[in-house]
N, C-alpha and C positions, 0 to 999 in steps of 0.2 A: 557502515564505513563509506567513505568516499570511493569513487571509482579507482583513483590512483592508489589508495590504500589497499584496496582489494587486489589490484594487479601487482603490487609490490610485496604482497604477503608471501613469506617463505615458510616451509615446513618447520624449520628449526625454531621458529617463533610461535608455533602452535603447541599448546599443552592441552590435549584432549581430556586428560584426567582432571585437571583443574578447570576445564572449560574456559580457557583464556587464549586470546590471540594477542601477541605483543606487537605493537607498531613502533619500531625504533625511531621513525621519523614521520611526522604528520604535516599537514598543510600549515599548521600554526608553529611548526618548528620544534615541537616537543614530542617526546615519546609518550605512549599511553598503552594501557592494557584494556582490551575490549572483552567483556564477558560474552561467552557463547551460550546460546540456548541449547537444550538437549537436542532439539531438531537440527540446529546448525552442526552440532558434533556428528550426528548421524549422517547428514549430507556430506560432510567432509570425509567420513569413513567410507562412504559409498562412491566417492569420485573414481572415475576410470583410472586404472593404474594403481589404485590403493594409496595408502599413506606412505609417504617417502620420508627419508631422514633429511634430505636436502632438496633444494630446488624450489621453484615457484609453485605455489598451491594452484594458481590459475595461470598456466603458461599460454596466455592468449594476449592479443594486442588490444589497445583501446578501440581500434576500428572493429574488431571482432565483436566486442561488447555492443558497440553502437549498432552494427548490422543485425545482431541477434535481437536487440531491443526493437529495431525497426520491423523485423519479421514478426515478432510477437505482437506488436501493435497492429500489423496488417491482419494477422489471424483473429485478433480480438475484434477488430472492426468488421471483418467479414461475418463473424458469429453474431455480433450486435445487429448488423443489417438483416441477417437471416432471421434472428429472433423477432425483430421489428416486423418483418414481412409476415411471419407466421402469426403474429399477434394483431395484424392489420393496423399497425401504427406507422407513422412517418418517422424515419430515423432522423436524428438531429445531425445537420451537416457539420457541427462543431465537435462531435464526439471524438475524443482522443487526438484532435488535430494539433494541439500544442503541448502534448505530453512528452517530457524528456526523461532520460535515464535519471538525472539528478533529482527529478520530482519524487522518485521512490524514496529518497532520503527524507524528504519532507513528510511523506505519508508514513514511513516507518517511525519517524520521531513522534508523530501524533499518536500512532498506535502504541508505541512504547510508553508514552505518557499515561496511558490508561493502566498499564501494569506498574509503572514507576512514577507515582504522583509527586514524589519528592524531587524537586527540580535539580538539586545537587546530584542525586543519583542519576537522574536522566542525563544531565550534562556530562557526567562521567562516562556514560555509555556512548553518547553521540559525539563526544569530543569537543563540544562547545566550551571555550574558555570563559565566555562572557554570556551572561543571561540575556543580554539584549539580542545577541545573535541567535540564541536558542529560541527566543520569542518569535523570530522571523519564521521559524519552522513549526512551532507548536501553537496551535490555535484551538484552545478548548471551546466547546460549545457552551453558551450561556445556560442552556437548559440542563446540561450535564453538571455544571457548577452549582446550579440551583438545587439539584437533587442532593448533592453532597452537603449543602448547607442545611437541608432538612425542611 
């Protein structure tokens, strides 16, 4: 989901038994149902305060997500530098410098494509109405496609 979709998600639109989150309004102006993995359902069940009948699933601001992501990047960068130092390697000065929260959507689309090779199913999960837009996010490796060809 996009950041705005996550932040507008309310409990009344979550069906944990069916493993579905309903988005009544999306960026493209249409509603859609998003399938939830078993892991996503477990994460939702484990949220602080438990599952509620109403209210926002993630009662935080866009800035809180941004700052949380910035802090996570800083921790990852510190670990990367430490790992490089321990291995006697020079860290890349570009490591994580241009990573944005929205890039996670790109990454997750590529990973989902491994599980859902049918582009119609994949676009249904990601919310892309048009396969040209989906192609902006999904970049299969030629060697992976070659393996599928046999």
